[in-house]
Backbone as XML, in Angstrom:
<?xml version="1.0"?>
<chain id="A" units="angstrom">
  <residue number="1" name="MET">
    <atom name="N" x="173.494" y="11.196" z="147.199"/>
    <atom name="CA" x="175.105" y="12.385" z="147.192"/>
    <atom name="C" x="174.483" y="13.281" z="146.450"/>
  </residue>
  <residue number="2" name="THR">
    <atom name="N" x="174.044" y="14.209" z="146.887"/>
    <atom name="CA" x="173.791" y="15.540" z="145.962"/>
    <atom name="C" x="175.427" y="16.392" z="145.361"/>
  </residue>
  <residue number="3" name="THR">
    <atom name="N" x="175.196" y="17.044" z="144.438"/>
    <atom name="CA" x="175.868" y="17.693" z="143.975"/>
    <atom name="C" x="175.823" y="18.891" z="143.374"/>
  </residue>
  <residue number="4" name="THR">
    <atom name="N" x="176.531" y="19.978" z="144.392"/>
    <atom name="CA" x="176.690" y="21.721" z="143.416"/>
    <atom name="C" x="177.616" y="21.792" z="142.960"/>
  </residue>
  <residue number="5" name="VAL">
    <atom name="N" x="177.170" y="22.713" z="141.670"/>
    <atom name="CA" x="178.301" y="23.925" z="140.922"/>
    <atom name="C" x="178.606" y="24.914" z="141.138"/>
  </residue>
  <residue number="6" name="ILE">
    <atom name="N" x="179.343" y="25.357" z="141.577"/>
    <atom name="CA" x="179.558" y="26.427" z="141.560"/>
    <atom name="C" x="180.049" y="27.661" z="140.461"/>
  </residue>
  <residue number="7" name="ILE">
    <atom name="N" x="179.778" y="28.484" z="139.998"/>
    <atom name="CA" x="180.239" y="29.209" z="138.703"/>
    <atom name="C" x="180.957" y="30.802" z="138.862"/>
  </residue>
  <residue number="8" name="PRO">
    <atom name="N" x="181.689" y="30.878" z="138.743"/>
    <atom name="CA" x="182.170" y="32.254" z="139.279"/>
    <atom name="C" x="182.228" y="32.883" z="138.114"/>
  </residue>
  <residue number="9" name="ALA">
    <atom name="N" x="180.823" y="34.536" z="138.210"/>
    <atom name="CA" x="181.007" y="35.179" z="136.926"/>
    <atom name="C" x="181.031" y="36.629" z="136.994"/>
  </residue>
  <residue number="10" name="ALA">
    <atom name="N" x="181.716" y="36.980" z="138.047"/>
    <atom name="CA" x="181.957" y="38.210" z="138.368"/>
    <atom name="C" x="182.866" y="38.913" z="137.605"/>
  </residue>
  <residue number="11" name="GLY">
    <atom name="N" x="183.634" y="37.919" z="136.854"/>
    <atom name="CA" x="184.743" y="39.206" z="136.081"/>
    <atom name="C" x="184.234" y="40.053" z="135.179"/>
  </residue>
  <residue number="12" name="THR">
    <atom name="N" x="185.190" y="40.910" z="135.299"/>
    <atom name="CA" x="184.661" y="42.348" z="134.122"/>
    <atom name="C" x="185.678" y="42.023" z="132.637"/>
  </residue>
  <residue number="13" name="GLY">
    <atom name="N" x="186.247" y="40.752" z="132.651"/>
    <atom name="CA" x="186.857" y="40.687" z="131.203"/>
    <atom name="C" x="188.480" y="41.116" z="131.036"/>
  </residue>
  <residue number="14" name="LYS">
    <atom name="N" x="188.446" y="42.124" z="131.432"/>
    <atom name="CA" x="189.931" y="42.863" z="131.682"/>
    <atom name="C" x="190.869" y="42.446" z="130.221"/>
  </residue>
  <residue number="15" name="ARG">
    <atom name="N" x="190.749" y="41.668" z="130.258"/>
    <atom name="CA" x="191.939" y="40.774" z="129.260"/>
    <atom name="C" x="191.449" y="40.598" z="127.792"/>
  </residue>
  <residue number="16" name="PHE">
    <atom name="N" x="190.234" y="40.195" z="127.785"/>
    <atom name="CA" x="188.976" y="39.982" z="126.894"/>
    <atom name="C" x="189.062" y="41.315" z="126.199"/>
  </residue>
  <residue number="17" name="ASN">
    <atom name="N" x="188.830" y="42.624" z="126.481"/>
    <atom name="CA" x="189.512" y="44.029" z="125.914"/>
    <atom name="C" x="187.953" y="44.587" z="125.148"/>
  </residue>
  <residue number="18" name="THR">
    <atom name="N" x="186.561" y="44.278" z="125.721"/>
    <atom name="CA" x="185.585" y="44.785" z="125.376"/>
    <atom name="C" x="184.719" y="45.608" z="126.545"/>
  </residue>
  <residue number="19" name="ASN">
    <atom name="N" x="183.938" y="46.374" z="126.259"/>
    <atom name="CA" x="183.067" y="47.195" z="126.771"/>
    <atom name="C" x="182.088" y="45.843" z="128.062"/>
  </residue>
  <residue number="20" name="THR">
    <atom name="N" x="181.537" y="44.413" z="127.120"/>
    <atom name="CA" x="181.049" y="43.570" z="127.924"/>
    <atom name="C" x="181.562" y="42.379" z="128.809"/>
  </residue>
  <residue number="21" name="PRO">
    <atom name="N" x="181.186" y="41.922" z="129.546"/>
    <atom name="CA" x="182.519" y="40.662" z="130.517"/>
    <atom name="C" x="181.996" y="39.577" z="129.528"/>
  </residue>
  <residue number="22" name="LYS">
    <atom name="N" x="182.872" y="38.746" z="129.459"/>
    <atom name="CA" x="183.172" y="37.991" z="128.393"/>
    <atom name="C" x="182.143" y="36.477" z="128.211"/>
  </residue>
  <residue number="23" name="GLN">
    <atom name="N" x="181.156" y="36.573" z="129.747"/>
    <atom name="CA" x="180.587" y="35.822" z="129.805"/>
    <atom name="C" x="179.816" y="35.510" z="129.298"/>
  </residue>
  <residue number="24" name="TYR">
    <atom name="N" x="179.283" y="36.891" z="129.047"/>
    <atom name="CA" x="177.726" y="38.103" z="128.651"/>
    <atom name="C" x="178.111" y="37.764" z="127.211"/>
  </residue>
  <residue number="25" name="THR">
    <atom name="N" x="179.179" y="36.974" z="126.502"/>
    <atom name="CA" x="179.150" y="37.614" z="125.088"/>
    <atom name="C" x="178.431" y="37.041" z="124.624"/>
  </residue>
  <residue number="26" name="VAL">
    <atom name="N" x="178.183" y="36.335" z="123.019"/>
    <atom name="CA" x="177.024" y="36.546" z="122.568"/>
    <atom name="C" x="177.708" y="35.010" z="121.442"/>
  </residue>
  <residue number="27" name="LEU">
    <atom name="N" x="177.442" y="33.943" z="121.796"/>
    <atom name="CA" x="177.751" y="32.485" z="120.678"/>
    <atom name="C" x="176.422" y="32.223" z="120.212"/>
  </residue>
  <residue number="28" name="ASN">
    <atom name="N" x="176.120" y="32.644" z="119.445"/>
    <atom name="CA" x="174.728" y="31.567" z="118.623"/>
    <atom name="C" x="173.968" y="32.339" z="118.753"/>
  </residue>
  <residue number="29" name="GLU">
    <atom name="N" x="174.108" y="33.144" z="119.122"/>
    <atom name="CA" x="172.900" y="33.994" z="119.414"/>
    <atom name="C" x="172.197" y="33.806" z="120.876"/>
  </residue>
  <residue number="30" name="ILE">
    <atom name="N" x="173.189" y="33.118" z="121.858"/>
    <atom name="CA" x="173.613" y="33.147" z="123.521"/>
    <atom name="C" x="174.004" y="33.174" z="123.884"/>
  </residue>
  <residue number="31" name="PRO">
    <atom name="N" x="173.994" y="34.111" z="125.103"/>
    <atom name="CA" x="175.005" y="34.697" z="125.851"/>
    <atom name="C" x="175.950" y="33.159" z="126.638"/>
  </residue>
  <residue number="32" name="ILE">
    <atom name="N" x="177.331" y="32.840" z="126.024"/>
    <atom name="CA" x="177.977" y="32.347" z="126.993"/>
    <atom name="C" x="177.613" y="31.628" z="128.520"/>
  </residue>
  <residue number="33" name="ILE">
    <atom name="N" x="177.429" y="32.649" z="129.330"/>
    <atom name="CA" x="176.891" y="32.170" z="130.524"/>
    <atom name="C" x="176.326" y="31.362" z="130.263"/>
  </residue>
  <residue number="34" name="ILE">
    <atom name="N" x="175.385" y="31.470" z="129.732"/>
    <atom name="CA" x="173.891" y="30.711" z="129.143"/>
    <atom name="C" x="174.327" y="29.152" z="128.866"/>
  </residue>
  <residue number="35" name="HIS">
    <atom name="N" x="175.053" y="29.353" z="128.035"/>
    <atom name="CA" x="175.637" y="27.556" z="127.655"/>
    <atom name="C" x="176.015" y="26.960" z="128.235"/>
  </residue>
  <residue number="36" name="THR">
    <atom name="N" x="177.349" y="27.786" z="128.853"/>
    <atom name="CA" x="177.624" y="26.777" z="130.346"/>
    <atom name="C" x="176.626" y="26.439" z="131.551"/>
  </residue>
  <residue number="37" name="LEU">
    <atom name="N" x="175.830" y="27.118" z="131.899"/>
    <atom name="CA" x="175.036" y="27.090" z="133.064"/>
    <atom name="C" x="173.756" y="25.528" z="131.897"/>
  </residue>
  <residue number="38" name="LYS">
    <atom name="N" x="173.581" y="25.603" z="131.118"/>
    <atom name="CA" x="172.931" y="24.829" z="130.383"/>
    <atom name="C" x="173.304" y="23.172" z="130.376"/>
  </residue>
  <residue number="39" name="GLN">
    <atom name="N" x="174.701" y="23.290" z="130.334"/>
    <atom name="CA" x="175.444" y="21.690" z="130.610"/>
    <atom name="C" x="175.438" y="21.615" z="131.897"/>
  </residue>
  <residue number="40" name="PHE">
    <atom name="N" x="174.928" y="21.939" z="132.702"/>
    <atom name="CA" x="175.198" y="21.941" z="134.376"/>
    <atom name="C" x="173.641" y="21.606" z="134.581"/>
  </residue>
  <residue number="41" name="ASP">
    <atom name="N" x="172.645" y="22.429" z="133.968"/>
    <atom name="CA" x="171.178" y="22.349" z="134.396"/>
    <atom name="C" x="170.951" y="21.133" z="133.756"/>
  </residue>
  <residue number="42" name="SER">
    <atom name="N" x="171.091" y="20.437" z="132.917"/>
    <atom name="CA" x="170.560" y="19.520" z="132.149"/>
    <atom name="C" x="171.555" y="18.303" z="132.688"/>
  </residue>
  <residue number="43" name="ASN">
    <atom name="N" x="172.583" y="18.627" z="132.997"/>
    <atom name="CA" x="172.803" y="16.763" z="133.899"/>
    <atom name="C" x="171.813" y="16.271" z="135.359"/>
  </residue>
  <residue number="44" name="PRO">
    <atom name="N" x="171.464" y="15.421" z="135.133"/>
    <atom name="CA" x="171.306" y="14.393" z="136.284"/>
    <atom name="C" x="171.852" y="14.286" z="137.371"/>
  </residue>
  <residue number="45" name="ASN">
    <atom name="N" x="172.983" y="14.352" z="137.216"/>
    <atom name="CA" x="174.080" y="14.317" z="138.562"/>
    <atom name="C" x="174.259" y="15.512" z="139.110"/>
  </residue>
  <residue number="46" name="ILE">
    <atom name="N" x="173.488" y="16.820" z="138.904"/>
    <atom name="CA" x="173.947" y="18.101" z="139.278"/>
    <atom name="C" x="172.065" y="18.109" z="139.977"/>
  </residue>
  <residue number="47" name="HIS">
    <atom name="N" x="172.779" y="18.986" z="141.112"/>
    <atom name="CA" x="170.970" y="18.716" z="142.152"/>
    <atom name="C" x="170.918" y="20.588" z="141.914"/>
  </residue>
  <residue number="48" name="SER">
    <atom name="N" x="172.425" y="21.898" z="142.016"/>
    <atom name="CA" x="172.076" y="22.577" z="141.997"/>
    <atom name="C" x="173.190" y="23.752" z="141.845"/>
  </residue>
  <residue number="49" name="ILE">
    <atom name="N" x="172.858" y="24.827" z="141.230"/>
    <atom name="CA" x="173.740" y="25.568" z="140.808"/>
    <atom name="C" x="174.247" y="26.870" z="141.770"/>
  </residue>
  <residue number="50" name="VAL">
    <atom name="N" x="175.025" y="27.405" z="142.058"/>
    <atom name="CA" x="175.460" y="28.863" z="142.344"/>
    <atom name="C" x="176.239" y="29.803" z="142.102"/>
  </residue>
  <residue number="51" name="LEU">
    <atom name="N" x="175.852" y="30.679" z="141.616"/>
    <atom name="CA" x="176.327" y="31.596" z="140.818"/>
    <atom name="C" x="176.725" y="32.752" z="141.551"/>
  </residue>
  <residue number="52" name="ALA">
    <atom name="N" x="177.716" y="33.497" z="140.883"/>
    <atom name="CA" x="179.049" y="34.549" z="141.930"/>
    <atom name="C" x="179.086" y="35.256" z="140.299"/>
  </residue>
  <residue number="53" name="VAL">
    <atom name="N" x="177.804" y="36.829" z="140.914"/>
    <atom name="CA" x="178.251" y="37.985" z="139.711"/>
    <atom name="C" x="178.602" y="39.124" z="140.178"/>
  </residue>
  <residue number="54" name="ALA">
    <atom name="N" x="178.864" y="40.244" z="139.508"/>
    <atom name="CA" x="179.248" y="41.109" z="139.861"/>
    <atom name="C" x="177.969" y="42.123" z="140.328"/>
  </residue>
  <residue number="55" name="THR">
    <atom name="N" x="178.005" y="42.846" z="141.137"/>
    <atom name="CA" x="176.780" y="43.412" z="141.544"/>
    <atom name="C" x="175.557" y="44.231" z="140.325"/>
  </residue>
  <residue number="56" name="GLU">
    <atom name="N" x="176.239" y="45.019" z="139.520"/>
    <atom name="CA" x="176.002" y="45.845" z="138.453"/>
    <atom name="C" x="175.447" y="44.323" z="137.294"/>
  </residue>
  <residue number="57" name="GLN">
    <atom name="N" x="175.604" y="43.490" z="137.361"/>
    <atom name="CA" x="174.764" y="42.012" z="136.782"/>
    <atom name="C" x="173.638" y="41.421" z="137.411"/>
  </residue>
  <residue number="58" name="LEU">
    <atom name="N" x="173.779" y="41.350" z="138.349"/>
    <atom name="CA" x="172.434" y="40.821" z="138.952"/>
    <atom name="C" x="170.715" y="40.620" z="138.730"/>
  </residue>
  <residue number="59" name="GLU">
    <atom name="N" x="170.657" y="41.650" z="138.303"/>
    <atom name="CA" x="169.394" y="42.048" z="137.315"/>
    <atom name="C" x="169.160" y="41.240" z="135.967"/>
  </residue>
  <residue number="60" name="PHE">
    <atom name="N" x="170.358" y="41.535" z="135.510"/>
    <atom name="CA" x="170.780" y="40.711" z="134.250"/>
    <atom name="C" x="170.588" y="39.872" z="134.192"/>
  </residue>
  <residue number="61" name="ILE">
    <atom name="N" x="171.357" y="38.883" z="135.135"/>
    <atom name="CA" x="171.698" y="37.677" z="135.095"/>
    <atom name="C" x="169.587" y="37.161" z="135.300"/>
  </residue>
  <residue number="62" name="LYS">
    <atom name="N" x="169.451" y="37.644" z="136.551"/>
    <atom name="CA" x="168.391" y="36.802" z="136.788"/>
    <atom name="C" x="167.206" y="37.330" z="135.894"/>
  </residue>
  <residue number="63" name="THR">
    <atom name="N" x="166.827" y="37.427" z="135.082"/>
    <atom name="CA" x="166.448" y="37.884" z="133.312"/>
    <atom name="C" x="166.838" y="36.774" z="132.823"/>
  </residue>
  <residue number="64" name="LEU">
    <atom name="N" x="168.253" y="36.714" z="132.405"/>
    <atom name="CA" x="168.840" y="35.578" z="131.706"/>
    <atom name="C" x="168.146" y="33.947" z="131.970"/>
  </residue>
  <residue number="65" name="ILE">
    <atom name="N" x="168.220" y="33.726" z="133.432"/>
    <atom name="CA" x="167.898" y="32.354" z="133.750"/>
    <atom name="C" x="166.761" y="32.242" z="133.726"/>
  </residue>
  <residue number="66" name="ASN">
    <atom name="N" x="165.297" y="33.143" z="133.817"/>
    <atom name="CA" x="164.099" y="33.108" z="133.968"/>
    <atom name="C" x="163.996" y="33.089" z="132.048"/>
  </residue>
  <residue number="67" name="LYS">
    <atom name="N" x="164.157" y="33.939" z="131.465"/>
    <atom name="CA" x="164.548" y="33.694" z="129.596"/>
    <atom name="C" x="165.331" y="32.104" z="129.066"/>
  </residue>
  <residue number="68" name="TYR">
    <atom name="N" x="166.038" y="31.680" z="129.703"/>
    <atom name="CA" x="166.345" y="30.699" z="129.565"/>
    <atom name="C" x="166.076" y="29.158" z="130.306"/>
  </residue>
  <residue number="69" name="SER">
    <atom name="N" x="164.736" y="29.197" z="130.690"/>
    <atom name="CA" x="164.218" y="28.559" z="132.225"/>
    <atom name="C" x="165.786" y="27.420" z="132.573"/>
  </residue>
  <residue number="70" name="ILE">
    <atom name="N" x="167.118" y="28.182" z="132.905"/>
    <atom name="CA" x="167.680" y="27.435" z="133.981"/>
    <atom name="C" x="167.066" y="27.599" z="135.731"/>
  </residue>
  <residue number="71" name="ILE">
    <atom name="N" x="166.795" y="25.980" z="135.820"/>
    <atom name="CA" x="166.106" y="25.866" z="136.661"/>
    <atom name="C" x="166.576" y="24.929" z="137.934"/>
  </residue>
  <residue number="72" name="LYS">
    <atom name="N" x="168.105" y="25.382" z="137.791"/>
    <atom name="CA" x="168.849" y="24.500" z="139.122"/>
    <atom name="C" x="169.488" y="25.877" z="139.931"/>
  </residue>
  <residue number="73" name="VAL">
    <atom name="N" x="169.370" y="27.018" z="139.468"/>
    <atom name="CA" x="170.367" y="27.685" z="140.230"/>
    <atom name="C" x="169.610" y="28.224" z="141.566"/>
  </residue>
  <residue number="74" name="LYS">
    <atom name="N" x="170.361" y="28.000" z="142.002"/>
    <atom name="CA" x="169.420" y="27.883" z="143.964"/>
    <atom name="C" x="170.197" y="28.984" z="144.496"/>
  </residue>
  <residue number="75" name="ASP">
    <atom name="N" x="170.781" y="29.495" z="144.066"/>
    <atom name="CA" x="171.799" y="31.143" z="144.858"/>
    <atom name="C" x="172.555" y="31.647" z="143.749"/>
  </residue>
  <residue number="76" name="ILE">
    <atom name="N" x="171.931" y="33.019" z="144.151"/>
    <atom name="CA" x="173.049" y="34.130" z="143.550"/>
    <atom name="C" x="173.872" y="34.656" z="144.417"/>
  </residue>
  <residue number="77" name="VAL">
    <atom name="N" x="175.024" y="35.252" z="144.737"/>
    <atom name="CA" x="176.169" y="35.569" z="145.817"/>
    <atom name="C" x="176.435" y="36.860" z="144.592"/>
  </residue>
  <residue number="78" name="ILE">
    <atom name="N" x="176.872" y="37.943" z="145.377"/>
    <atom name="CA" x="177.965" y="38.409" z="145.045"/>
    <atom name="C" x="179.282" y="38.562" z="144.457"/>
  </residue>
  <residue number="79" name="GLY">
    <atom name="N" x="179.960" y="38.477" z="143.626"/>
    <atom name="CA" x="181.317" y="38.376" z="143.736"/>
    <atom name="C" x="182.396" y="39.087" z="144.024"/>
  </residue>
  <residue number="80" name="GLY">
    <atom name="N" x="183.538" y="38.959" z="144.671"/>
    <atom name="CA" x="184.563" y="39.697" z="144.582"/>
    <atom name="C" x="185.356" y="40.300" z="143.679"/>
  </residue>
  <residue number="81" name="ASN">
    <atom name="N" x="186.472" y="41.086" z="143.784"/>
    <atom name="CA" x="187.491" y="41.336" z="143.071"/>
    <atom name="C" x="188.195" y="40.496" z="142.240"/>
  </residue>
  <residue number="82" name="GLU">
    <atom name="N" x="188.146" y="39.342" z="143.064"/>
    <atom name="CA" x="189.010" y="38.176" z="142.654"/>
    <atom name="C" x="188.516" y="37.106" z="142.775"/>
  </residue>
  <residue number="83" name="ARG">
    <atom name="N" x="188.727" y="35.872" z="141.801"/>
    <atom name="CA" x="187.821" y="34.787" z="141.948"/>
    <atom name="C" x="187.585" y="33.797" z="143.136"/>
  </residue>
  <residue number="84" name="HIS">
    <atom name="N" x="188.783" y="34.063" z="144.039"/>
    <atom name="CA" x="189.104" y="33.295" z="145.113"/>
    <atom name="C" x="187.756" y="34.066" z="145.824"/>
  </residue>
  <residue number="85" name="PHE">
    <atom name="N" x="187.525" y="35.374" z="146.078"/>
    <atom name="CA" x="186.569" y="36.122" z="146.787"/>
    <atom name="C" x="185.057" y="35.352" z="146.053"/>
  </residue>
  <residue number="86" name="SER">
    <atom name="N" x="184.706" y="35.203" z="145.204"/>
    <atom name="CA" x="183.641" y="34.921" z="144.280"/>
    <atom name="C" x="183.696" y="33.627" z="144.900"/>
  </residue>
  <residue number="87" name="VAL">
    <atom name="N" x="184.409" y="32.198" z="145.018"/>
    <atom name="CA" x="183.949" y="31.482" z="145.346"/>
    <atom name="C" x="183.805" y="31.106" z="146.997"/>
  </residue>
  <residue number="88" name="ARG">
    <atom name="N" x="184.475" y="32.049" z="147.894"/>
    <atom name="CA" x="184.043" y="31.951" z="149.230"/>
    <atom name="C" x="182.748" y="32.263" z="149.318"/>
  </residue>
  <residue number="89" name="ALA">
    <atom name="N" x="182.519" y="33.431" z="148.339"/>
    <atom name="CA" x="180.931" y="33.782" z="149.055"/>
    <atom name="C" x="180.195" y="32.623" z="148.722"/>
  </residue>
  <residue number="90" name="ALA">
    <atom name="N" x="180.608" y="32.133" z="147.154"/>
    <atom name="CA" x="179.646" y="30.895" z="146.969"/>
    <atom name="C" x="179.630" y="29.861" z="148.172"/>
  </residue>
  <residue number="91" name="LEU">
    <atom name="N" x="180.304" y="29.332" z="148.590"/>
    <atom name="CA" x="180.431" y="28.530" z="150.017"/>
    <atom name="C" x="179.738" y="28.603" z="150.832"/>
  </residue>
  <residue number="92" name="LYS">
    <atom name="N" x="179.447" y="30.177" z="151.005"/>
    <atom name="CA" x="178.820" y="30.121" z="152.248"/>
    <atom name="C" x="176.956" y="30.203" z="152.283"/>
  </residue>
  <residue number="93" name="THR">
    <atom name="N" x="176.982" y="29.363" z="151.179"/>
    <atom name="CA" x="175.191" y="29.584" z="150.817"/>
    <atom name="C" x="174.784" y="28.397" z="150.800"/>
  </residue>
  <residue number="94" name="SER">
    <atom name="N" x="173.142" y="27.911" z="151.442"/>
    <atom name="CA" x="172.992" y="26.746" z="151.781"/>
    <atom name="C" x="173.015" y="25.398" z="150.698"/>
  </residue>
  <residue number="95" name="ALA">
    <atom name="N" x="172.993" y="26.349" z="149.533"/>
    <atom name="CA" x="172.507" y="25.146" z="148.117"/>
    <atom name="C" x="173.957" y="24.192" z="149.001"/>
  </residue>
  <residue number="96" name="ILE">
    <atom name="N" x="175.093" y="24.787" z="148.943"/>
    <atom name="CA" x="176.548" y="24.355" z="149.428"/>
    <atom name="C" x="176.168" y="23.448" z="151.048"/>
  </residue>
  <residue number="97" name="ASP">
    <atom name="N" x="175.801" y="24.245" z="151.533"/>
    <atom name="CA" x="175.301" y="23.523" z="153.282"/>
    <atom name="C" x="174.662" y="22.101" z="152.956"/>
  </residue>
  <residue number="98" name="SER">
    <atom name="N" x="174.292" y="22.143" z="152.082"/>
    <atom name="CA" x="173.231" y="20.305" z="151.830"/>
    <atom name="C" x="174.071" y="19.723" z="150.567"/>
  </residue>
  <residue number="99" name="SER">
    <atom name="N" x="175.008" y="20.153" z="150.604"/>
    <atom name="CA" x="175.081" y="18.799" z="148.926"/>
    <atom name="C" x="176.828" y="18.348" z="149.463"/>
  </residue>
  <residue number="100" name="ASP">
    <atom name="N" x="177.025" y="16.987" z="148.694"/>
    <atom name="CA" x="177.958" y="16.299" z="149.820"/>
    <atom name="C" x="179.317" y="16.871" z="148.659"/>
  </residue>
  <residue number="101" name="ILE">
    <atom name="N" x="178.799" y="17.018" z="146.945"/>
    <atom name="CA" x="180.100" y="17.252" z="146.461"/>
    <atom name="C" x="179.805" y="18.332" z="145.641"/>
  </residue>
  <residue number="102" name="VAL">
    <atom name="N" x="180.982" y="19.557" z="145.667"/>
    <atom name="CA" x="181.061" y="20.516" z="145.267"/>
    <atom name="C" x="182.284" y="20.725" z="144.237"/>
  </residue>
  <residue number="103" name="LEU">
    <atom name="N" x="181.445" y="21.454" z="142.877"/>
    <atom name="CA" x="182.323" y="21.697" z="142.078"/>
    <atom name="C" x="182.337" y="23.100" z="141.657"/>
  </residue>
  <residue number="104" name="ILE">
    <atom name="N" x="183.673" y="23.631" z="140.859"/>
    <atom name="CA" x="183.621" y="24.543" z="140.327"/>
    <atom name="C" x="184.487" y="25.014" z="139.055"/>
  </residue>
  <residue number="105" name="HIS">
    <atom name="N" x="183.403" y="25.762" z="138.472"/>
    <atom name="CA" x="183.227" y="25.282" z="136.837"/>
    <atom name="C" x="183.846" y="27.382" z="136.484"/>
  </residue>
  <residue number="106" name="ASP">
    <atom name="N" x="184.068" y="27.511" z="135.107"/>
    <atom name="CA" x="184.455" y="29.076" z="134.507"/>
    <atom name="C" x="183.313" y="28.808" z="133.897"/>
  </residue>
  <residue number="107" name="ALA">
    <atom name="N" x="182.781" y="30.664" z="134.090"/>
    <atom name="CA" x="181.316" y="30.853" z="133.053"/>
    <atom name="C" x="181.746" y="30.757" z="132.407"/>
  </residue>
  <residue number="108" name="VAL">
    <atom name="N" x="182.744" y="30.892" z="131.861"/>
    <atom name="CA" x="183.082" y="30.896" z="130.062"/>
    <atom name="C" x="183.907" y="30.147" z="129.555"/>
  </residue>
  <residue number="109" name="ARG">
    <atom name="N" x="183.305" y="28.842" z="130.201"/>
    <atom name="CA" x="184.061" y="27.010" z="129.894"/>
    <atom name="C" x="182.998" y="26.750" z="129.260"/>
  </residue>
  <residue number="110" name="PRO">
    <atom name="N" x="182.199" y="26.373" z="128.144"/>
    <atom name="CA" x="180.496" y="25.927" z="127.838"/>
    <atom name="C" x="180.773" y="24.829" z="127.401"/>
  </residue>
  <residue number="111" name="PHE">
    <atom name="N" x="181.928" y="24.295" z="127.599"/>
    <atom name="CA" x="181.940" y="23.216" z="126.482"/>
    <atom name="C" x="181.843" y="21.416" z="127.211"/>
  </residue>
  <residue number="112" name="ALA">
    <atom name="N" x="182.258" y="21.634" z="128.476"/>
    <atom name="CA" x="182.149" y="21.270" z="129.298"/>
    <atom name="C" x="181.012" y="19.678" z="129.030"/>
  </residue>
  <residue number="113" name="SER">
    <atom name="N" x="181.407" y="18.682" z="128.762"/>
    <atom name="CA" x="180.378" y="17.597" z="128.332"/>
    <atom name="C" x="179.793" y="16.813" z="129.562"/>
  </residue>
  <residue number="114" name="HIS">
    <atom name="N" x="178.665" y="16.015" z="129.588"/>
    <atom name="CA" x="178.115" y="15.447" z="130.942"/>
    <atom name="C" x="179.367" y="13.800" z="131.377"/>
  </residue>
  <residue number="115" name="SER">
    <atom name="N" x="179.745" y="13.881" z="130.177"/>
    <atom name="CA" x="180.606" y="12.710" z="130.341"/>
    <atom name="C" x="181.837" y="13.224" z="131.288"/>
  </residue>
  <residue number="116" name="LEU">
    <atom name="N" x="182.255" y="13.858" z="131.179"/>
    <atom name="CA" x="183.569" y="14.966" z="131.627"/>
    <atom name="C" x="182.899" y="15.339" z="133.209"/>
  </residue>
  <residue number="117" name="ILE">
    <atom name="N" x="181.679" y="16.031" z="133.322"/>
    <atom name="CA" x="181.272" y="16.249" z="134.150"/>
    <atom name="C" x="181.153" y="15.202" z="135.245"/>
  </residue>
  <residue number="118" name="ASN">
    <atom name="N" x="180.394" y="14.416" z="134.465"/>
    <atom name="CA" x="180.498" y="13.160" z="135.892"/>
    <atom name="C" x="181.411" y="11.855" z="136.135"/>
  </residue>
  <residue number="119" name="THR">
    <atom name="N" x="182.328" y="12.070" z="135.234"/>
    <atom name="CA" x="184.046" y="11.524" z="135.325"/>
    <atom name="C" x="184.310" y="12.243" z="136.664"/>
  </residue>
  <residue number="120" name="ILE">
    <atom name="N" x="184.425" y="14.185" z="136.672"/>
    <atom name="CA" x="184.606" y="14.699" z="137.760"/>
    <atom name="C" x="183.950" y="14.416" z="139.081"/>
  </residue>
  <residue number="121" name="ILE">
    <atom name="N" x="182.369" y="14.093" z="138.661"/>
    <atom name="CA" x="182.109" y="13.839" z="139.838"/>
    <atom name="C" x="182.298" y="12.373" z="140.728"/>
  </residue>
  <residue number="122" name="LYS">
    <atom name="N" x="182.155" y="11.624" z="140.447"/>
    <atom name="CA" x="182.534" y="9.935" z="140.237"/>
    <atom name="C" x="184.204" y="10.213" z="141.188"/>
  </residue>
</chain>
């Protein structure tokens, strides 16, 4: 059984009230999105990650993925103005086509434990 997680990360963080989208806000010297990605990247039950990002963040997220050696990101798609558009775009990727289980997880929720992730997969 293969499991892919979709991480919608195209939001602008309007309610966060800053110029930086909250997923790129730094927490302990690392952007929050990287903390989130590391949780899934290091989980042996996750086989691939699909990211949905804003067009203007595409090159930046690729740089972050390389810098922090996130290896399970298989597809990056351009997200929409609303979360459901981002999820829909991610659902059309090859990583999803070859998966038995698909999870969806917010980019700005970096504290999901391996135990929680594994329980959800089961």
